[in-house]
All heavy atoms as an XYZ file, in Angstrom:
832
protein
N     -12.042      7.533    -15.691
C     -10.865      7.108    -14.959
C      -9.650      7.274    -15.879
O      -9.633      6.767    -16.986
C     -11.013      5.653    -14.512
C      -9.803      5.128    -13.796
S      -9.975      3.444    -13.213
C     -10.508      3.757    -11.550
N      -8.634      7.948    -15.377
C      -7.434      8.188    -16.174
C      -6.431      7.055    -15.970
O      -6.594      6.189    -15.108
C      -6.817      9.522    -15.785
O      -6.254      9.427    -14.492
N      -5.369      7.098    -16.739
C      -4.308      6.097    -16.627
C      -3.640      6.199    -15.254
O      -3.304      5.180    -14.639
C      -3.277      6.284    -17.760
C      -2.087      5.373    -17.574
C      -3.916      6.057    -19.108
N      -3.462      7.415    -14.758
C      -2.841      7.610    -13.442
C      -3.714      6.996    -12.354
O      -3.201      6.341    -11.427
C      -2.594      9.108    -13.177
C      -2.085      9.328    -11.766
C      -1.619      9.672    -14.188
N      -5.019      7.179    -12.439
C      -5.930      6.574    -11.463
C      -5.851      5.052    -11.510
O      -5.868      4.386    -10.469
C      -7.370      7.025    -11.709
C      -7.570      8.502    -11.471
O      -6.807      9.094    -10.680
O      -8.497      9.075    -12.091
N      -5.778      4.513    -12.710
C      -5.680      3.057    -12.866
C      -4.361      2.532    -12.285
O      -4.354      1.526    -11.565
C      -5.792      2.676    -14.343
C      -5.739      1.185    -14.649
C      -6.904      0.459    -13.991
C      -5.740      0.952    -16.134
N      -3.263      3.226    -12.543
C      -1.970      2.824    -11.980
C      -1.971      2.932    -10.456
O      -1.412      2.065     -9.770
C      -0.851      3.667    -12.567
C      -0.470      3.370    -14.014
C       0.529      4.405    -14.519
C       0.088      1.975    -14.149
N      -2.603      3.969     -9.919
C      -2.691      4.114     -8.463
C      -3.481      2.952     -7.865
O      -3.104      2.405     -6.813
C      -3.341      5.448     -8.104
N      -4.560      2.554     -8.523
C      -5.367      1.437     -8.049
C      -4.561      0.130     -8.084
O      -4.619     -0.672     -7.151
C      -6.638      1.320     -8.888
C      -7.544      0.217     -8.450
C      -8.198      0.276     -7.236
C      -7.747     -0.894     -9.260
C      -9.041     -0.753     -6.818
C      -8.578     -1.922     -8.854
C      -9.225     -1.848     -7.628
N      -3.796     -0.076     -9.153
C      -2.970     -1.279     -9.259
C      -1.910     -1.292     -8.154
O      -1.638     -2.339     -7.552
C      -2.330     -1.381    -10.664
C      -1.266     -2.469    -10.720
C      -3.405     -1.628    -11.711
N      -1.322     -0.130     -7.854
C      -0.334     -0.056     -6.769
C      -0.973     -0.397     -5.422
O      -0.374     -1.094     -4.599
C       0.293      1.336     -6.717
S       1.501      1.640     -8.008
N      -2.183      0.096     -5.198
C      -2.894     -0.228     -3.954
C      -3.100     -1.735     -3.835
O      -2.796     -2.333     -2.795
C      -4.262      0.449     -3.928
C      -4.247      1.942     -3.918
C      -5.617      2.521     -4.252
O      -6.640      1.818     -4.073
O      -5.667      3.668     -4.703
N      -3.642     -2.333     -4.882
C      -3.893     -3.770     -4.860
C      -2.606     -4.568     -4.672
O      -2.577     -5.541     -3.910
C      -4.595     -4.208     -6.152
C      -6.034     -3.773     -6.318
C      -6.579     -4.283     -7.646
C      -6.895     -4.257     -5.175
N      -1.538     -4.141     -5.347
C      -0.266     -4.831     -5.215
C       0.241     -4.765     -3.772
O       0.759     -5.757     -3.245
C       0.762     -4.223     -6.174
C       2.044     -5.006     -6.242
C       2.138     -6.139     -7.028
C       3.157     -4.616     -5.519
C       3.310     -6.872     -7.095
C       4.335     -5.337     -5.578
C       4.408     -6.465     -6.366
N       0.077     -3.616     -3.127
C       0.510     -3.471     -1.737
C      -0.285     -4.405     -0.827
O       0.285     -5.075      0.043
C       0.365     -2.026     -1.277
N      -1.598     -4.477     -1.017
C      -2.431     -5.333     -0.169
C      -2.110     -6.804     -0.388
O      -2.003     -7.578      0.570
C      -3.922     -5.075     -0.427
C      -4.346     -3.656     -0.183
C      -5.323     -3.076     -0.965
C      -3.776     -2.888      0.818
C      -5.729     -1.775     -0.745
C      -4.171     -1.577      1.049
C      -5.156     -1.020      0.260
N      -1.932     -7.207     -1.635
C      -1.586     -8.599     -1.945
C      -0.201     -8.930     -1.391
O       0.023    -10.024     -0.856
C      -1.666     -8.858     -3.466
C      -1.068    -10.203     -3.832
C      -3.111     -8.773     -3.936
N       0.721     -7.988     -1.485
C       2.059     -8.191     -0.930
C       1.999     -8.471      0.562
O       2.671     -9.380      1.066
C       2.943     -6.950     -1.189
O       3.151     -6.833     -2.596
C       4.277     -7.061     -0.478
N       1.202     -7.700      1.280
C       1.095     -7.906      2.722
C       0.494     -9.275      3.050
O       0.891     -9.916      4.022
C       0.280     -6.778      3.355
C       0.977     -5.413      3.325
C       0.030     -4.327      3.822
C       2.253     -5.427      4.135
N      -0.437     -9.722      2.231
C      -1.015    -11.059      2.435
C       0.039    -12.142      2.173
O       0.185    -13.084      2.967
C      -2.219    -11.260      1.527
N       0.772    -12.005      1.076
C       1.821    -12.984      0.761
C       2.852    -13.019      1.884
O       3.263    -14.099      2.333
C       2.489    -12.637     -0.585
C       1.512    -12.855     -1.732
C       3.756    -13.475     -0.798
C       1.996    -12.290     -3.064
N       3.273    -11.850      2.324
C       4.249    -11.764      3.413
C       3.735    -12.459      4.670
O       4.454    -13.213      5.310
C       4.568    -10.302      3.697
C       5.369    -10.077      4.933
C       6.704    -10.274      5.091
C       4.868     -9.629      6.198
N       7.065     -9.957      6.382
C       5.959     -9.557      7.073
C       3.613     -9.255      6.664
C       5.826     -9.144      8.396
C       3.480     -8.838      7.966
C       4.581     -8.790      8.818
N       2.492    -12.203      5.021
C       1.926    -12.811      6.219
C       1.857    -14.320      6.143
O       2.227    -15.018      7.092
N       1.419    -14.837      5.003
C       1.295    -16.282      4.862
C       2.655    -16.967      4.703
O       2.832    -18.103      5.149
C       0.402    -16.637      3.670
C      -1.062    -16.409      3.932
C      -1.775    -15.487      3.186
C      -1.726    -17.105      4.925
C      -3.123    -15.274      3.425
C      -3.069    -16.907      5.170
C      -3.769    -15.981      4.416
N       3.624    -16.288      4.076
C       4.904    -16.935      3.778
C       5.933    -16.826      4.898
O       6.786    -17.697      5.027
C       5.494    -16.336      2.500
N       5.877    -15.780      5.693
C       6.977    -15.501      6.620
C       6.690    -15.841      8.080
O       7.562    -15.669      8.921
C       7.383    -14.023      6.518
C       7.876    -13.612      5.146
S       9.267    -14.593      4.549
C      10.529    -14.079      5.692
N       5.520    -16.307      8.387
C       5.177    -16.609      9.777
C       4.847    -18.092      9.905
O       4.274    -18.694      9.001
C       3.969    -15.775     10.213
C       4.279    -14.316     10.287
C       4.300    -13.430      9.247
C       4.622    -13.584     11.442
N       4.633    -12.190      9.688
C       4.834    -12.242     11.036
C       4.774    -13.903     12.780
C       5.191    -11.247     11.935
C       5.126    -12.900     13.672
C       5.335    -11.592     13.255
N       5.182    -18.698     11.036
C       4.849    -20.117     11.237
C       3.363    -20.283     11.576
O       2.700    -19.337     11.999
C       5.731    -20.511     12.425
C       5.916    -19.249     13.203
C       5.941    -18.144     12.178
N       2.887    -21.497     11.384
C       1.502    -21.798     11.773
C       1.342    -21.591     13.270
O       2.265    -21.874     14.015
C       1.176    -23.259     11.437
C       0.588    -23.513     10.069
C       0.503    -25.001      9.820
C      -0.742    -22.878      9.877
N       0.273    -21.137     13.774
C      -0.938    -20.611     13.167
C      -0.861    -19.113     12.888
O      -1.799    -18.518     12.398
C      -1.993    -20.879     14.232
C      -1.256    -20.679     15.525
C       0.136    -21.218     15.243
N       0.298    -18.508     13.189
C       0.418    -17.062     13.017
C       0.351    -16.640     11.563
O      -0.042    -15.512     11.259
C       1.702    -16.543     13.670
C       1.637    -16.683     15.147
C       2.328    -17.565     15.922
C       0.788    -15.956     16.038
N       1.973    -17.426     17.236
C       1.019    -16.441     17.338
C      -0.148    -14.958     15.868
C       0.364    -15.956     18.453
C      -0.811    -14.458     16.981
C      -0.558    -14.959     18.248
N       0.731    -17.524     10.653
C       0.676    -17.144      9.247
C      -0.754    -16.867      8.803
O      -0.994    -15.984      7.987
C       1.334    -18.204      8.361
C       0.576    -19.509      8.328
O      -0.161    -19.841      9.248
N       0.796    -20.259      7.267
N      -1.714    -17.577      9.365
C      -3.111    -17.321      9.019
C      -3.556    -15.986      9.594
O      -4.201    -15.177      8.912
C      -4.004    -18.477      9.527
C      -3.623    -19.764      8.800
C      -5.478    -18.154      9.328
C      -4.239    -21.012      9.373
N      -3.183    -15.732     10.843
C      -3.563    -14.478     11.495
C      -2.940    -13.280     10.778
O      -3.632    -12.312     10.432
C      -3.144    -14.495     12.984
C      -3.380    -13.152     13.637
C      -3.875    -15.601     13.731
N      -1.628    -13.332     10.544
C      -0.938    -12.204      9.919
C      -1.270    -12.118      8.430
O      -1.423    -11.018      7.890
C       0.586    -12.307     10.145
C       1.320    -11.177      9.450
C       0.901    -12.300     11.630
N      -1.408    -13.263      7.763
C      -1.743    -13.269      6.338
C      -3.094    -12.652      6.037
O      -3.287    -12.065      4.977
N      -4.009    -12.764      6.969
C      -5.319    -12.121      6.804
C      -5.321    -10.746      7.463
O      -5.857     -9.778      6.913
C      -6.434    -13.018      7.382
C      -6.543    -14.306      6.558
C      -7.770    -12.278      7.410
C      -7.441    -15.357      7.162
N      -4.696    -10.643      8.630
C      -4.750     -9.401      9.404
C      -3.986     -8.232      8.800
O      -4.446     -7.093      8.846
N      -2.802     -8.482      8.237
C      -1.993     -7.384      7.689
C      -2.689     -6.670      6.532
O      -2.809     -5.440      6.539
C      -0.616     -7.890      7.277
N      -3.192     -7.398      5.531
C      -3.886     -6.670      4.458
C      -5.206     -6.049      4.915
O      -5.572     -4.965      4.448
C      -4.111     -7.720      3.368
C      -3.902     -9.028      4.011
C      -3.030     -8.814      5.199
N      -5.892     -6.699      5.843
C      -7.142     -6.122      6.346
C      -6.860     -4.810      7.080
O      -7.578     -3.825      6.910
C      -7.895     -7.129      7.251
C      -8.994     -6.450      8.040
C      -8.468     -8.254      6.407
N      -5.792     -4.786      7.884
C      -5.429     -3.547      8.582
C      -5.051     -2.456      7.583
O      -5.454     -1.294      7.743
C      -4.276     -3.813      9.546
N      -4.291     -2.808      6.551
C      -3.904     -1.827      5.534
C      -5.121     -1.316      4.775
O      -5.241     -0.110      4.505
C      -2.896     -2.436      4.571
N      -6.048     -2.205      4.441
C      -7.271     -1.786      3.743
C      -8.111     -0.881      4.632
O      -8.682      0.108      4.163
C      -8.074     -3.024      3.275
C      -7.319     -3.735      2.147
C      -9.480     -2.643      2.842
C      -7.865     -5.104      1.803
N      -8.185     -1.195      5.915
C      -8.935     -0.356      6.854
C      -8.335      1.042      6.947
O      -9.055      2.044      6.865
C      -8.965     -1.011      8.234
C      -9.687     -0.240      9.329
C     -11.164     -0.106      9.001
C      -9.497     -0.937     10.668
N      -7.017      1.126      7.098
C      -6.353      2.437      7.158
C      -6.560      3.192      5.853
O      -6.836      4.398      5.847
C      -4.848      2.253      7.466
C      -4.077      3.531      7.238
C      -4.662      1.761      8.887
N      -6.473      2.482      4.736
C      -6.674      3.101      3.428
C      -8.097      3.653      3.314
O      -8.299      4.779      2.856
C      -6.415      2.068      2.336
C      -6.234      2.679      0.993
C      -7.200      3.035      0.101
C      -4.992      3.026      0.391
N      -6.636      3.566     -1.013
C      -5.287      3.573     -0.871
C      -3.670      2.909      0.778
C      -4.297      4.014     -1.742
C      -2.691      3.340     -0.084
C      -3.010      3.886     -1.329
N      -9.072      2.868      3.723
C     -10.473      3.308      3.635
C     -10.753      4.491      4.551
O     -11.543      5.369      4.215
C     -11.407      2.155      3.965
N     -10.105      4.516      5.706
C     -10.337      5.609      6.650
C      -9.743      6.928      6.179
O     -10.359      7.982      6.356
C      -9.770      5.251      8.024
C     -10.537      4.213      8.819
C      -9.770      3.850     10.087
C     -11.923      4.719      9.167
N      -8.536      6.890      5.585
C      -7.822      8.127      5.323
C      -7.499      8.428      3.866
O      -7.368      9.591      3.497
C      -6.490      8.128      6.095
C      -6.663      7.986      7.577
C      -6.337      6.800      8.206
C      -7.148      9.026      8.331
C      -6.484      6.659      9.570
C      -7.308      8.894      9.702
C      -6.976      7.712     10.322
N      -7.320      7.421      3.030
C      -6.752      7.648      1.707
C      -7.753      7.525      0.566
O      -7.613      8.204     -0.443
C      -5.560      6.684      1.465
C      -4.945      6.910      0.105
C      -4.514      6.859      2.548
N      -8.745      6.691      0.696
C      -9.646      6.424     -0.424
C     -10.345      7.711     -0.883
O     -10.450      8.672     -0.131
C     -10.681      5.374     -0.034
O     -11.712      5.946      0.724
N     -10.817      7.720     -2.129
C     -11.512      8.913     -2.620
C     -12.733      9.298     -1.760
O     -13.075     10.464     -1.657
C     -11.953      8.517     -4.026
C     -10.976      7.468     -4.437
C     -10.627      6.725     -3.178
N     -13.358      8.322     -1.158
C     -14.480      8.595     -0.242
C     -14.077      8.209      1.179
O     -14.738      7.405      1.838
C     -15.712      7.812     -0.681
C     -16.299      8.348     -1.980
C     -17.534      7.608     -2.348
N     -17.146      6.652     -3.401
C     -17.846      5.613     -3.748
N     -18.946      5.324     -3.135
N     -17.444      4.831     -4.708
N     -12.994      8.807      1.648
C     -12.447      8.470      2.964
C     -13.450      8.778      4.073
O     -14.178      9.758      4.030
C     -11.168      9.256      3.204
N     -13.475      7.914      5.074
C     -14.368      8.074      6.218
C     -13.955      9.291      7.043
O     -14.794     10.057      7.512
C     -14.362      6.794      7.079
C     -15.199      6.975      8.331
C     -14.839      5.607      6.269
N     -12.650      9.457      7.213
C     -12.117     10.582      7.984
C     -11.344     11.476      7.019
O     -10.221     11.156      6.629
C     -11.187     10.083      9.113
C     -11.937      9.133     10.034
C     -10.611     11.269      9.887
C     -11.058      8.421     11.031
N     -11.939     12.590      6.613
C     -11.209     13.484      5.698
C     -10.035     14.149      6.432
O     -10.199     14.656      7.535
C     -12.254     14.502      5.269
C     -13.376     14.384      6.228
C     -13.274     13.060      6.905
N      -8.876     14.090      5.828
C      -7.668     14.654      6.426
C      -6.996     15.580      5.415
O      -7.328     15.587      4.222
C      -6.685     13.546      6.876
C      -7.268     12.739      8.018
C      -6.312     12.647      5.731
N      -6.030     16.319      5.896
C      -5.246     17.215      5.046
C      -4.546     16.378      3.971
O      -4.143     15.236      4.232
C      -4.225     17.950      5.919
C      -3.545     19.072      5.212
N      -2.436     18.871      4.433
C      -3.840     20.397      5.152
C      -2.041     20.024      3.926
N      -2.883     20.979      4.355
N      -4.387     16.902      2.762
C      -3.749     16.127      1.693
C      -2.357     15.597      2.042
O      -1.974     14.522      1.586
C      -3.670     17.108      0.525
C      -4.772     18.071      0.772
C      -4.913     18.187      2.262
N      -1.607     16.310      2.878
C      -0.282     15.822      3.247
C      -0.382     14.633      4.200
O       0.437     13.718      4.138
C       0.553     16.944      3.856
C       0.928     17.990      2.842
C       0.360     19.242      2.898
C       1.816     17.697      1.818
C       0.683     20.203      1.950
C       2.152     18.648      0.874
C       1.582     19.917      0.939
N      -1.365     14.625      5.067
C      -1.595     13.472      5.942
C      -2.020     12.277      5.088
O      -1.562     11.154      5.298
C      -2.644     13.795      7.029
C      -2.981     12.555      7.835
C      -2.168     14.918      7.919
N      -2.870     12.542      4.135
C      -3.318     11.495      3.214
C      -2.124     10.889      2.482
O      -1.998      9.665      2.369
C      -4.311     12.092      2.217
C      -4.913     11.090      1.290
C      -5.974     11.787      0.426
N      -6.730     10.804     -0.294
C      -6.605     10.601     -1.603
N      -5.768     11.316     -2.310
N      -7.322      9.675     -2.189
N      -1.240     11.736      1.977
C      -0.044     11.262      1.289
C       0.875     10.484      2.208
O       1.478      9.485      1.797
N       0.989     10.910      3.469
C       1.837     10.216      4.433
C       1.296      8.818      4.725
O       2.059      7.847      4.768
C       1.949     11.034      5.722
C       2.826     10.412      6.750
C       4.198     10.378      6.586
C       2.282      9.831      7.886
C       5.024      9.781      7.535
C       3.082      9.236      8.847
C       4.460      9.214      8.662
N      -0.009      8.696      4.900
C      -0.620      7.386      5.157
C      -0.441      6.484      3.938
O      -0.110      5.293      4.068
C      -2.109      7.536      5.540
C      -2.798      6.188      5.614
C      -2.252      8.289      6.849
N      -0.628      7.039      2.756
C      -0.418      6.275      1.529
C       1.033      5.785      1.450
O       1.291      4.624      1.123
C      -0.743      7.181      0.330
C      -0.696      6.519     -1.005
C      -1.143      7.456     -2.116
O      -1.517      8.613     -1.858
O      -1.101      7.001     -3.271
N       1.964      6.658      1.786
C       3.374      6.291      1.773
C       3.678      5.190      2.790
O       4.476      4.293      2.524
C       4.230      7.525      2.051
C       5.735      7.355      1.931
C       6.121      6.959      0.510
C       6.432      8.636      2.332
N       3.036      5.229      3.950
C       3.248      4.185      4.961
C       2.800      2.811      4.453
O       3.475      1.807      4.692
C       2.509      4.524      6.246
C       3.140      5.588      7.127
C       2.243      5.868      8.335
C       4.511      5.177      7.584
N       1.663      2.771      3.766
C       1.180      1.494      3.231
C       2.153      0.981      2.171
O       2.525     -0.205      2.161
C      -0.245      1.641      2.665
C      -0.675      0.387      1.922
C      -1.235      1.957      3.775
N       2.598      1.868      1.283
C       3.546      1.460      0.248
C       4.884      1.046      0.860
O       5.512      0.088      0.405
C       3.754      2.580     -0.768
C       2.554      2.851     -1.643
C       2.368      4.080     -2.234
C       1.600      1.873     -1.889
C       1.283      4.337     -3.045
C       0.503      2.120     -2.696
C       0.353      3.352     -3.277
O      -0.729      3.596     -4.074
N       5.328      1.765      1.878
C       6.597      1.418      2.531
C       6.504      0.065      3.223
O       7.468     -0.711      3.212
C       6.983      2.504      3.529
N       5.356     -0.233      3.814
C       5.211     -1.536      4.473
C       5.285     -2.668      3.452
O       5.873     -3.722      3.721
C       3.914     -1.596      5.276
O       2.790     -1.525      4.428
N       4.717     -2.461      2.269
C       4.814     -3.483      1.220
C       6.255     -3.623      0.733
O       6.741     -4.733      0.494
C       3.893     -3.134      0.060
N       6.954     -2.504      0.623
C       8.355     -2.540      0.197
C       9.213     -3.286      1.211
O      10.028     -4.146      0.847
C       8.883     -1.102      0.012
O       8.097     -0.449     -0.991
C      10.336     -1.099     -0.399
N       9.019     -2.996      2.482
C       9.773     -3.678      3.538
C       9.427     -5.168      3.563
O      10.296     -6.009      3.821
C       9.506     -3.002      4.897
C      10.060     -3.823      6.044
C      10.100     -1.605      4.916
N       8.174     -5.494      3.271
C       7.780     -6.905      3.234
C       8.555     -7.646      2.145
O       9.011     -8.777      2.362
C       6.275     -7.033      3.004
N       8.714     -7.040      0.967
C       9.483     -7.687     -0.088
C      10.941     -7.864      0.317
O      11.547     -8.893      0.041
C       9.391     -6.915     -1.407
C       8.102     -7.178     -2.111
C       7.075     -6.312     -2.306
C       7.688     -8.417     -2.698
N       6.049     -6.940     -2.980
C       6.401     -8.218     -3.239
C       8.287     -9.667     -2.827
C       5.701     -9.234     -3.884
C       7.587    -10.680     -3.471
C       6.302    -10.455     -3.989
N      11.495     -6.861      0.993
C      12.869     -6.982      1.477
C      12.962     -8.129      2.485
O      13.917     -8.896      2.468
C      13.328     -5.678      2.127
C      13.815     -4.686      1.128
C      13.053     -3.990      0.237
C      15.159     -4.296      0.887
N      13.846     -3.185     -0.523
C      15.135     -3.346     -0.149
C      16.369     -4.653      1.465
C      16.296     -2.758     -0.624
C      17.512     -4.052      0.983
C      17.473     -3.114     -0.059
N      11.977     -8.215      3.366
C      11.977     -9.275      4.366
C      11.835    -10.664      3.770
O      12.298    -11.649      4.348
N      11.200    -10.743      2.601
C      11.047    -12.037      1.932
C      12.236    -12.372      1.041
O      12.213    -13.362      0.313
C       9.756    -12.036      1.098
C       8.507    -12.043      1.932
S       6.995    -12.242      0.963
C       6.810    -10.643      0.194
N      13.277    -11.529      1.088
C      14.473    -11.801      0.302
C      14.374    -11.384     -1.144
O      15.123    -11.881     -1.984
N      13.467    -10.490     -1.461
C      13.275     -9.998     -2.823
C      13.435     -8.473     -2.861
O      12.486     -7.738     -3.137
C      11.881    -10.378     -3.337
C      11.599    -11.853     -3.366
C      12.454    -12.562     -4.396
O      12.762    -12.035     -5.448
N      12.858    -13.780     -4.069
N      14.636     -7.966     -2.582
C      14.804     -6.510     -2.483
C      14.531     -5.770     -3.788
O      14.034     -4.642     -3.759
C      16.251     -6.341     -2.034
C      16.932     -7.592     -2.430
C      15.887     -8.673     -2.345
N      14.834     -6.396     -4.928
C      14.607     -5.699     -6.192
C      13.129     -5.507     -6.477
O      12.726     -4.478     -7.037
C      15.294     -6.424     -7.342
C      16.764     -6.210     -7.309
C      17.730     -7.130     -6.994
C      17.450     -4.980     -7.533
N      18.960     -6.534     -7.013
C      18.819     -5.212     -7.345
C      17.038     -3.704     -7.863
C      19.779     -4.215     -7.490
C      17.999     -2.714     -8.003
C      19.348     -2.970     -7.827
N      12.318     -6.467     -6.095
C      10.871     -6.298     -6.252
C      10.408     -5.128     -5.389
O       9.621     -4.285     -5.826
C      10.108     -7.589     -5.884
C       8.609     -7.373     -5.956
C      10.521     -8.736     -6.777
N      10.930     -5.059     -4.165
C      10.587     -3.957     -3.268
C      11.017     -2.611     -3.799
O      10.259     -1.640     -3.757
N      12.230     -2.539     -4.328
C      12.733     -1.264     -4.861
C      11.931     -0.835     -6.089
O      11.538      0.339     -6.210
C      14.241     -1.378     -5.198
C      14.716     -0.182     -6.002
C      15.053     -1.520     -3.930
N      11.685     -1.760     -6.994
C      10.914     -1.424     -8.203
C       9.510     -0.983     -7.821
O       8.995      0.015     -8.347
C      10.893     -2.619     -9.181
C      12.295     -2.839     -9.745
C       9.888     -2.400    -10.299
C      12.469     -4.146    -10.484
N       8.876     -1.699     -6.896
C       7.540     -1.301     -6.453
C       7.574      0.081     -5.804
O       6.715      0.911     -6.068
C       6.949     -2.320     -5.475
C       5.690     -1.835     -4.831
C       4.535     -1.674     -5.579
C       5.655     -1.490     -3.490
C       3.364     -1.194     -5.003
C       4.507     -1.017     -2.904
C       3.355     -0.868     -3.666
N       8.576      0.332     -4.962
C       8.665      1.623     -4.284
C       8.796      2.758     -5.288
O       8.115      3.791     -5.163
C       9.837      1.629     -3.311
N       9.641      2.593     -6.293
C       9.833      3.642     -7.297
C       8.541      3.894     -8.063
O       8.122      5.047     -8.256
C      10.992      3.272     -8.249
C      11.040      4.196     -9.453
C      12.310      3.295     -7.503
N       7.882      2.822     -8.484
C       6.631      2.980     -9.237
C       5.545      3.600     -8.355
O       4.855      4.537     -8.769
C       6.168      1.620     -9.810
C       7.140      1.154    -10.888
C       4.749      1.721    -10.369
C       6.911     -0.274    -11.353
N       5.388      3.100     -7.137
C       4.330      3.588     -6.250
C       4.535      5.057     -5.880
O       3.579      5.837     -5.876
C       4.256      2.728     -4.993
N       5.764      5.432     -5.575
C       6.022      6.828     -5.204
C       5.812      7.740     -6.417
O       5.227      8.821     -6.295
C       7.438      6.983     -4.611
C       7.829      8.438     -4.497
C       7.493      6.313     -3.244
N       6.255      7.313     -7.587
C       6.058      8.113     -8.793
C       4.581      8.316     -9.082
O       4.125      9.441     -9.317
C       6.753      7.452    -10.004
O       8.137      7.277     -9.705
C       6.595      8.294    -11.246
N       3.828      7.239     -9.047
C       2.383      7.341     -9.286
C       1.720      8.166     -8.191
O       0.839      8.984     -8.463
C       1.745      5.930     -9.391
C       0.236      6.003     -9.384
C       2.234      5.221    -10.630
N       2.146      7.990     -6.940
C       1.576      8.760     -5.841
C       1.831     10.248     -5.971
O       0.949     11.067     -5.707
N       3.040     10.616     -6.390
C       3.360     12.038     -6.568
C       2.528     12.635     -7.699
O       1.954     13.719     -7.555
C       4.878     12.223     -6.827
C       5.181     13.624     -7.333
C       5.660     11.932     -5.564
N       2.441     11.929     -8.809
C       1.643     12.436     -9.933
C       0.184     12.533     -9.542
O      -0.484     13.547     -9.815
C       1.824     11.534    -11.180
C       3.262     11.628    -11.689
C       0.840     11.918    -12.270
C       3.608     10.587    -12.733
N      -0.326     11.510     -8.887
C      -1.727     11.514     -8.453
C      -1.987     12.615     -7.432
O      -3.005     13.301     -7.492
C      -2.072     10.148     -7.866
O      -3.349     10.134     -7.326
N      -1.065     12.790     -6.483
C      -1.233     13.820     -5.459
C      -1.187     15.214     -6.054
O      -1.955     16.094     -5.649
N      -0.318     15.431     -7.021
C      -0.249     16.747     -7.675
C      -1.537     17.036     -8.432
O      -1.997     18.175     -8.451
C       0.952     16.809     -8.605
C       2.268     16.889     -7.860
C       3.439     17.045     -8.802
N       3.322     18.155     -9.724
C       3.745     19.385     -9.469
N       4.292     19.655     -8.322
N       3.621     20.332    -10.376
N      -2.127     16.018     -9.024
C      -3.390     16.208     -9.745
C      -4.512     16.564     -8.777
O      -5.375     17.367     -9.095
C      -3.758     14.944    -10.522
C      -2.848     14.719    -11.711
C      -3.194     13.468    -12.493
N      -4.525     13.576    -13.036
C      -5.398     12.582    -13.032
N      -5.088     11.425    -12.496
N      -6.587     12.746    -13.553
N      -4.500     15.958     -7.573
C      -5.540     16.261     -6.590
C      -5.395     17.664     -6.034
O      -6.383     18.308     -5.707
C      -5.491     15.247     -5.442
C      -6.082     13.921     -5.771
C      -6.244     13.064     -4.535
N      -4.983     12.793     -3.874
C      -4.254     11.697     -4.054
N      -4.671     10.778     -4.896
N      -3.132     11.515     -3.398
N      -4.163     18.146     -5.898
C      -3.929     19.478     -5.346
C      -4.158     20.581     -6.376
O      -4.367     21.737     -5.997
C      -2.509     19.590     -4.782
C      -2.233     18.805     -3.524
C      -0.752     18.896     -3.160
C      -3.103     19.297     -2.384
N      -4.099     20.251     -7.650
C      -4.259     21.272     -8.704
C      -5.692     21.701     -8.871
O      -6.636     21.170     -8.446
C      -3.730     20.743    -10.024
């Protein structure tokens, strides 16, 4: 496992945890439980279907990158919605940079 792979994994985990925090913090009871569990589960499901190294549905690398970008964008928007835009911007820059480097390595 390379450093880029490790950074990509950390970005994935950060996105999933962000969606859980957003769900639990931004919705009233009982919806916070539903969204706090449902949002990261949905993101993990989409990730497992299309993006993971052993994806259930193999897709074109550009589709894979687009789905990855959607998950990262949803985490970024969640940080903005929680009133933490700088966390969202920093995460977006790191995630996109790691995603581009990782994607270029997969295409090479």
